[in-house]
N, C-alpha and C positions, 0 to 999 in steps of 0.2 A: 504494500500500500504506500502510495507516494505521500510524503510530508507536504503540508501546505507551503507554497512558495518555491517548491522544487520544480524543475522542468522535467516533463515526462515525454516519452515517445508515444505517438499515437499512430497506429497502423490504419491507413485509409484504403478501403477496397472500393473500386469504382466499377460500375456496370459497363460492359463493353457492347455497343450496338452491333448487331449482326453476328452475334456469337455463334448462332446455328450455322451460318454460312462458313465461318472459320472452321467449325467442327467437321463440316462435310468436305473440307479441302478446297472450297471455292474462294477462299480469301487467305491473307497472310497468317502465319502462326499467331496464336493467342499472345505469346510472350512479346512479340514485336509491337503489339498494339496496346499493351497495358503499361502502366507506369506506377512504380512503387513510390509513394510520397511519404516523406517523414516530416511530421509537423511537431512543433514544440509549443507548449503553452502551460498555463496554470489551470488545471481542471477545477481547482477550488475558487478561481477568480470569478469576477462578476459575469463575464460573458461565457463561461464554460470553456471546455477544452477545444471547441471547434471554431472560435471566432476571434477577430482582432489581430490576425497574423497571416503572413503569406506562406504558401506551401512551396517548397523547393524539392526537386527530385534529388536522389542520392548522387547522381552523376553531376548535376549542376552545382550542388553544394561542394562536392569534392573539387570541381574545377575552380570554383571561387577560392577555396582554401589554398589550392596550389598556386594560384595567381598571387594571393596575398603573401604567401611565404616567399615568393620570388621578388617581391617589391623590396627596394633598398631600405635598410634600417637607418635611423637617425645617425648612428655612428658612422655608417658607410657614407652618407651624404656629407657629414662633417669632414671626413677624410678626402672625399672627392667633390668639392663644392661646385665644380662645373656641371655636375649631373643635376643640381637643383634647378638650373636654368631650364632644363627640359620639362620640369614639372609645371612650369607656367605655360598656359595654352599658347601655342605658336603665334596665332593671330594677335592675341593680346600683347605679347612681347614685342612684336613688330610695330604695333600701333603706338605703344609707349615709347619705343626707341625713336620713331619718327617725330613724336611730339617733343621729346627732350632735345633731340638734335636740332630741330627747327628753332626752338626757343633760345638755345645757347648761341646758335649762329646769328640770329637776328639781334640779340643784345650786344654781341661783340661788334657788329658792323652798323649799329644804330646811328652813330655820328655821320658816317658816310651816306647813309640813307637820307638823313635830314638835309644834308648839303645838296644831294641830288634833287630832292623835292623842291627846294628853294630855287635852284637853277632852272628846273623844268617849268615852274609856274610863275617866274618873276614877271615876264611880259604881260600876263593876264592880270596879275595883282596890281601893277603900277598903272595900268591903263594905256590906251593908245596915245594919250597926250605926252607921256614922259619920253624924253629923248633917250633915256637909258633903258633899253628893253631887255638887256641881258646882263648877267653878272658872271664873273669868272669863279673858278674853283677857290682860289686864295681869297678872293673878295667875300665869298659866301662864308668861309671859315671865320674870317675876321668879324663880319657882321653879326654872326651868331654869338661869338665870344663877347663882343662889346655890348650888345643889347640884352642878352639873357644869361651870360656867364656860362660856367662849365655845364650846369644841368640842362642848358638849352640844347646841347648836342644830343640829348636823349629825350627831348620833348616829343610826345606822341608815341614813345616806345611801349607804354603799358598796353594800349589797345592793340599795338602791333604784336606783342608777345601773346596777349589773350587770343588774337586771331591766328597767329602762326602755330600755336599748339594744335588746334583742330585742323588747320590748313595743311601743315606738314604731315601730320599723322594720316589724315584722309587721303592726301595725295600719294604718299608712298604705299599705303595700304591698298588704295584703289588701283595703283599701277600693277601690283601683284595680282589683283583680282582680274583686271582687264587682260593681262598677259595670258592667263589661263583661258579666258573667254575667246581670245583671238588666235589660239593655237590651231594649226591645221589638222587635217585628218590623221596625218602621220605623227602628231604630237609635237612637231617642231614649230617654232615661232619665226615667221619671216620678218624681213626688214619693215615691210608695210604693216605687218601685225604689231611690231614694236612701236612704230610711229603712231598707229591708231590707239594703242594702249596708253601711250604717253599723253596724247592729245585728250583722250577721254578722262584720264586721271586729273590733268590740269584743269579742265573745265568743271569737273565735279567739285574739286576742292575750292575753286574760285567762286562758284555759285553759292556754296554753303556758307562761306565766310566773307562775302563781298561787303555787306554793311559795315563790318568792323574795319575794312580797308579804307572805305570812304571816311569814316570817323577818324581814323589815324591821320589821313591826309589833312583834314580840316584842323586838327590839333597841331599838326606840324607846321603849317604855313600861315594860319591866321594869327594876327597880333594879339597880345594879351596873354593872361595866364589862367584861362578857364579850365575846369576839370572835364573829364570825359563825359560825365553825366550832364553837365551844363551845355556842352556842345551838342550832344544828342537831343536834348529837349528843345534847344533852340532850332535845330534843323527840322524837327518834327512839327514844331509850332509854326515856323515861318515858311517852310518849303514843302511840308508834307512827307508822307512815307516814301514817295517816289524818289526823294533826294538821296536816300540810302542806296539806290540802285543806278544813279547817274553814271554813265560810262561803262555799264555792264557789257554792252555789245562789243566795244573794242577790247575790253578786258578778256572776254572769252575768246575773241578772235586772236588776240595777242598771246595769251597763255597757251593756247592749243599747240601752235607750232614751236613755242619756246620749250615747253616740257617735252613735247614729242622729240625734238632734235636733241635736247639735253640728255634725257633718259636713254633714248635709242643709241646715241653715240657712246654713252658711258658703257652700256651693255656690250656693244659691238667691239669697241676698242679693248675692253677688258677681256672679252672672249678671244680676241686675236693674239693676246699675249701668250708666251710660253707658260705652260701649266705651273711651273715652279714660281712664276711671278704673280700669278692671278690671285693668290691668297695673301699677298703682302700688302700691308697698309699703305706703303709709299706708292705702290702701283695704283691703288684706288684713288689716292690723292691727286696724282698727276693726271690720271684719266678723267677725273671729275673736273679738273681745271680746264683741260682741253675741250671737253664737251660743253661746259658752261660758257666758255669764251666764244665758241662758234654760235651757240644759241643766242647769246646776248647781242652780238653784231647783227644777226639776222632779224631779230624781233624788236629791237629797241624803239624804233619810230612809233609802233603801236602803243608802247608803254607811255610815251610822251603824250600822245593823243588822249589816252585814257585819263592821265593825270589832269590835263587841262579841262576835260569834260566834267571832272568831278568838282571843279571849283564853282563857288557861288557866283551867279551872274555871268557865267561864261556865254559867249554868243553862239556857240556851236551846239546843234541839236543832234547831229548824226556824225558818223565817221567821215562821210563824204563831204560834210561841211568843214570838219576840223582840219583835214589834211591840207586843202588849198588855203584855208584861213591862216594856218601856222606858217606855211611857206611864204604867203604874201606879206605877213608881218615880220618874220624873222629870217626868211630864206630857208633853203634846204637844211642848212646847219641847225636851224631851230628844232628840227625833228630829233637832233642828237644832243640837245642841251642836257648837261648833267651826265653825259656818257662816261666820262673819266671816273667820277666818284661811284657811279653805278657799277662800272667794271671792277673797280677796287673792292666794292662791297659784294657784288654778286659772285665773283670767282671764289673767294674764301668761303662765302656763305654756302654756295652750292656744294663746294668741296667738303666742308664740314658735314653737311647733311648727308650727302651720298656716301662719304667714307664711313661715317658713324653707322649708317643704316647697313652698309655692306659688311662692316665688322660684326655688328650684332647678328646678322643672318648667319655668318660663319660660326659665331659663338653658339648660337642655338643648335646648329648642325653638329658641332663638336659635343655639346651637352647631351644631345639625343644619342650619339654614339656611346658616350660614357655611361649613360643610364642603361642602355641595352647590354653593355659589357658587364655591369654590376648584376643585372637581372640574370644574365647567362651564367655567371659565377654562382649565384644563389641556386639556380636550377640544377647545376651540376652537383653542388653540395647536397641538395635535397635528394637527387637521384642516387648519389653515393650512399647517403644515410639509409635510404629505403632498401638498397641492395644488401647492406650489412645486417638488416633485421632478419 
């Protein structure tokens, strides 16, 4: 007789439909269609011995126990910390890696970004009446230091960091997703597939975070020391919700080729290197610099158009208005205002992001191998112990 509170085994017999057919030889043997289930419970408890728990077959229970015994112990994980990386879901690890890489890169290069924005939008801000429609790199640096001090170089960086965390994470995560989507029937990804994956990833991340990008620009170029919430409320009250999406068209048009060229060139150059160099961080860094440089030269004019369309009171309504308008006012060179600080910012920015992401991907792969190795060792030990009994 079982004591109250103890677990007891309950043998459950189930009726087998079509038993007569099996007995006459017209169906599979009885043993193959029945299942012995072992249930545990407290027969003295409130629900009796048959309720409040799941039934597992002996085979299923044994399989779960074997898997559990093969899992690494805390002592093994402490001895092999790399294996702990594999315990984090792969997608979550890649998402977090993209977010951290993006935030760090943007904060380091924030002063160059502020200088670039001032150079890009100076002509619109001072108006057509001003004789001085452009400012140089050195002049922009001096102007910020004189008017706002050291913290002025990081003005507008908070919404940028808030934006870049989801932006970078979504972009890099989406690129991996779209690469799988655009793979051919043979499982290989063509150059066109890589370009399409990069373009779609760029547009996805831009659309999701665009209002924060507009808010960051306004904070960076408008005079005064207003907070992010003050600028946002002012825009909403004076210009409406649509003001947070001004310039979205050229932003999507500009980011699609930029990310497509950048990511595609990074993958292709890296793939063309000898295998012994592909896993080196220096190779990732140089590859990222080359791919970012080519993408920046190709797509910069669209970035200038986007920035000017984001400004309050800008005379351009469409991309077709903006291009001739900028050329008429500033010449062709006007499309490349701020290119130098942008290149100085973008190259290390993109390099840090892609190199960090590439490194984390390799780290995850190494962690997965280490975890499998520990599990295999535990499996062999378990089999050896079973053989000794």
